N, C-alpha and C positions, 0 to 999 in steps of 0.2 A: 652290178649288185642290185640297182633299183629294179631292173627287169626281173631278177630272181625273186625278190620279195613280192613283187606284183603277181608273179606267176603263182606263188604260194597262196596268196589271197584268192585268186581265181580258182585254184584247186580246192580251197575250203568251200567255196560256193558250189562247185561241182559235186563235192562229197555230199553236201546237203541235198542237191538235186537228185543224186542217185538214191539216197536213202528215202527221200520224199516220194520218188517214183515207185520204189519197192513197197513202201507203206501204202501208197494208193492202190497198187495191184493187190496188196493184202486185203484192203477194204472191199475189193471186188470179189474176194473169195480165193485168190491164188495164195499158195503157201510159200512164204519166204522167211528166213531167219532174222526178221526185224520186228518181232512181235511187239516189243516195247514202243516202237515208233508208229505202229499202224494207227493208233488212236489219234496221234498228233500229226497226221499227214498234212493237214492244212497249215499248221504253225511252221512246220519244217519247210514246206514249199514257199509260203509267203514270206515268212521271216528269215529262215535260214538261208534260202536260196535267193529269192528276189530282193529281200531287204538287204542282204549282203552285197549283191551286185549294184543296186542303186546307191547304197552308201559308199561303196568303193569308188564308183564313178564320180561321185560328188566330192569326196575328200581328197582324191589324188591331185586335182588342180591347185588345191590350197597349199600343198607342199609342206605340211607340218605332220611329223610322224605321230604326234599324240592323237591326231584325229583318226588315225588308222585303227585305234581301239574300237571305234564304232562298228566297222564290219567284222572285227574279231569277235566282239560281244555277240552280234547277231548270229554269226556262224557257229559259235560255241554252244548255242542253245540246243543243238542237236544232241550233244552229250547228255544233257539233263533229260531231255524228252525221251531219249532211247533207254534211259535207266529208270524211267517212271517218276522222275522228279519234276512234276508238272509246275509247281510254284516257282522253282528255281529257273526252269526254262522260260516261263512266261515273264518273270522279272527281268531276265536278260533281254528279252525282246522289248519290253517296256523301256529299258535303259537305252537300247540301241535306237529305238524310234524317237525317243526324246533327244538323243544326241544328233540324229539326222535333222530334226526340226531346228536344233541349234545351229547346225551347219548352214541351213538355208537362211537363217537370220544373219549369219556372217555375209553371205552373198547379197542379201537385201541391203545390208549396211554399205555395200560398195556400189550397187546399182539397183534402182527400184523398179526393175522391169516387171510388168504385170504377170508374166509367166512364172517368175520366181515366187510370187505370192501364191500361185496355184500349186507349185511344188511344195511350198511350206504347208499349205492346206492338206496336201496329200500325206505328208509326214505326220501331221496332227491326227489325221484320220487313222493312220496306222497305230499311233500311240493310244488313241481312244479305244480302238478295237482290242488291243492287247490288255489294256486296263479292264475292259469289260469281260474279257476272257478270264482274267485272274479272279475277278469278283463273282462272276456267274458260273464259271466252269462249264460253259456251254458254247460250243463252237458256232452254231447258227446265230448266236447273238453277236459274235465278233466278225463274221465273214462279210456283212454289208459294209462295215467300216474299212475292212481290208480291200474290198472292191473300190471304195473311195480313194484309198491310198494309191492304188495302181491306176485308176481312172485319171485322177488329177496329175499323177506323175507322167503318164504317157501323153496325155493331151498337152501338157505344158512342154514336154520334149518336142512334140510335133510343132507347136507354136514357135518354139525357139528356132527349130531348124528351118521353118518357113516364114520367119518374121519379115522377110523382104518382099513377100508376095503382096499384090495389091488387094488387100482385104479392107473393106470399108469399116468405118467406126461402128455403124449400125450392126454389121455382121458380127463384129467382135463382142458387142454388147449382148447380142442374141446368144452367143456361145457362153458368155459368162453367166447370163441369166439361166441357161439350161443347166450349167454346172451347179448353180445355186439351188435350182429345183431338185437336183439329185440330193444335195445336202438336206434339204427340207424333208425329203423322203426318208432319210436316215433318222431324223429326229422325231418323226410324227407318231408312232415309230414305224420302222421298216417292215416288221412282220405284222402287217395289218394294212391300213390305208396307205401307208408309206410306200408300198410296192408300186402303187399306181403313179405316185409322184416320180419315184426313181426310174420306173419303167419308161414313163413318158420322156424323162430327161435323157435316158440312154438312146432312145429312138431319135430325138432331136439332135443330140451330139453326134451320133453316127452319120446322120444325113448331112449335118454341117461339115464334117470332116470329108465325106465323100464329095461334097461340092467345092470346098475351099482349099483342101490339102492338094498336094501336087500329084495325086494318084493318076489322073488322066494323062498328065504330062509324062510321068514315069513309064507307063506301059507302052508308050509310043517309041521309047528309046531301046537301047540294047544293054546286054550284060547285067551288071549288078543293079543298075537303075531300074530296069524292067522287073527284075526279081523283087526288088523292094516294093514296086508298085503293086504287084500281084499279092504280096504278103499284106500290104496295107488294105487292099480290097477285102481279103479274107477276114482280116481283123475287124474292120469297120462293119462288115456284113454280120459277123458274129455278135458284135455289140448291138446292132439293130435287132437281131433275133432275140437276144437276151432281154432287151427292153420289152419286146412283145411277150416273151414268156413270163416276165414278172407280172404282167397285167392279165394274162390269160391262162396260166398253168396251175393255179392253186389247187385244183381238184385232181390233178394227175398224180398217181402214187409216187412217182419218182421226180416230182416237180423240182424239189430242192437240188437233186443231183444234176438235172438238166440245166437249171439256172446257174449253178456254181461252175460247172465245167464248160458250158458255152462261153461264159465270161473268162475264166482263168485259162482254159485250154484254147478255145476258139479265138478270143480277143487278145489276151495277154501274150500267149506264146506266138501268135502270128506277128505281133509287134516285136517280140524278141527276135524272131527270125528275120524281120525286116531290118532291125537295127544292129544285129550281131556283127556283121562284117565291118561296121563303122565303130561300134563301141569296144569290141574285144581288142583290136590293135591299139586303141587309145588307152585302155586300161593297162595293157601290157607295156606301153611306152614304145611301140614300134610304128613305123610309117606304113602306109598302104591300106588298101581296102580289099581283102582277099575275096575272090569269087570263083565259082565253078558252076556250070549248069546243073551239076548233080544236086545242088541245093534245092532244086525244085522237087526232088523225090521226097525228102522229109516234109516239105511244105504241103504238097498235095496229099501225102499220107495223113498228116495232121488234120487237114480239112475233111478228108473222108472219114477219119475216126470220130471226129466230133459229130458229123452228120449221122453216123451209125449210132452213137451214144444217145443223141437226141431222139431218134426214131425208136430206139429200144426203150428209153425212159417213157416215151409216150405210149408204149404198148403196141406200136406198129410192127416191130420186130420182136421175136422171142427173147426171153431173158438172157440166154447164153451170149447174145450179141453184145450185151453190156460188157461182159468179161473180155470178149474179143476186141472190142473198141479200146479197152484199157491197154491191152498189149500193143495195139497199133499206135496209140498216142505215145506210149512209153518208147516204142521203137523209133517213132518220128523224132522225138526230142533228143534221144541219145544219138541217133544217126546224124542229126543236124549238127550237134556239137562236135562229134567225131570228124565230120566232114570239114567243119569250119576250122578246127584245130589243125587238121591235116593240110589244108590248102594254105593256112597261115604259115606253117612250118616250111612248106614247099616254097612259098613266095620269099621267105627269108633266105633260104638256101640259094635260090636263083639270084637274089639281090647281091649276095656275097660273091657269086661267080662272075658278076658283071664288072 
């Protein structure tokens, strides 16, 4: 029974993912029957999909059914957004993000690990972004705070997974200072001099992760470990590029598009690809870490699509390549999840036969 309801929650997140992808393609000019969701592509992807997955991952270990309302609330925002009910959808996301912050406070009450404070900061950033979206009704105002949500969440996850690595105290302080610099960039404000603070922070954080995370160890191994290493490299490289773009792209016509998608597609989804074989079984309550070499196909397709989008946004490639890059990104994401689900089911069947 537990596995069934967990599967339902994952399915809710996937529904948001599909609608968000279609809405994104609609924003690029492709025609899909999701016109109500096109304007709210960002809210659906960040809140409905990513927010639901993060919340679900964090509430399941607490083993209290009431906490499952948080991912339900974040996932249900898609209904309101798709029907043009902007205020209702945004209020649902505000509620979910505040609930996630509360969940982290519960964790902090049990153990005061510094990476949990970073997770809490990420949830607060998500909540602030949602509140600003409701008050200003302008997505570019919210998206930097959503960047903070995912940046702090992902970095803290990497720190938790690699907490036994020999990292000096000075190195940890440097990383925390760089994350603090990113927050300063959000407050300064972001759409102005703040871009230089946040851009510098992203460059420093990416270089730190490339140096102190287990990337170089992973790519020297085999199977899932090597795949994870390459996904991490792509993600950290995208973060590095995004930091550079924040400081150098203001005059490019499609600068906003390049900055947003280098971060959310290049960095965030590369990190999802890296962690998916670990997180999905945990969320579903099954053992094992599913892997197949075919996972490299969506990973490299995603990297290529982001590169194509950046060059098209910069005017190096003609405008139609932006639309093609959208299709490639969408195909990479859907192919990744279809592959991951398939090999997970296959591994379960093989386990039953043993």
